[in-house]
N, C-alpha and C positions, 0 to 999 in steps of 0.2 A: 763075875769077878770084876772089881773096880779096875779100870785101866791103869790107875796110879800104882795099885798093888802089883799088877802084872809087870810094869816097867820097873819098879823097884825090885821085884824078885829077880828079873832078868840081869839088872845091874849088880845085884848082889852075888849073883852066881857066875860072874865073869871069871874065866880062868886065871887072869893076870890080877893079883891083888891090889895093885897099884891103881886098877881101873874101877875098883869097887868103890861104892860111896862110903863116906865116913859115917860112924854110928850116929852122930848127931843129925846128919840128913836122913838116915833111916827113921830115926824116930820122929822126926818132923813130919815126914811123909805119912807114917803109921798113924800118928795123932791127928793128922788132917783126915785120913780115911776114917777114923774112929769118930771124929766130930761129925762127919758126914753121915755116917751110919746112925749116930744118935738123931740127927735130925729126920732122917728117913724113919726111924722107928717111931718117933713123935708123930709123924704124918700117919704111919700105919695105924698106931693106936687111936689117933683121932678119927681116921676113917672108919675104924672098926666100931667106935661108939656111935657114929652118925648114920652108918649104913647098915640095915638090919636083914637084907635078903640073904637067903641061903648061898646063892651064887657069889655074891660080894664078899660074904663072910669067908668062903672058901679061898677067894682071891687074896683077902687080907691074911688068912692063915699061912698061905703059901708065901708072901711077902715077909711075914713075920719069921717063918722058918728060914728063908734066905738070909735075912738080917742076922740071925743067931748063927748061922754057918759061917758067914763072913766075919762076924765078930770073933768066934772061936779061932778061925784062921789067923786073923790078925793078932790075936793074943799069942798064938803059937809063934808066929813070926817075931814078934817082940822078944819072946823068951829066947828064941833061937839067936837073935842078933846080940842079945845080952850075954849069951854063953860063949860068944866067940871073941 
């Protein structure tokens, strides 16, 4: 899990609403995480094209799976923050 996301999640779940971040800040952090994930995804795709061994392919597939899980989680958090 990206550390920025964990920090944002903890801040959004503070009991006192006055201590929670503004939605604008939430979206900025989530967009930054999303941009970093896109860069990571491009790296994984380029690695997959250049490295052909079965072992490396398995690692790349694991990284790709991780990317998509984080991406889905980020999208769900964006939806959740918009609904509040």
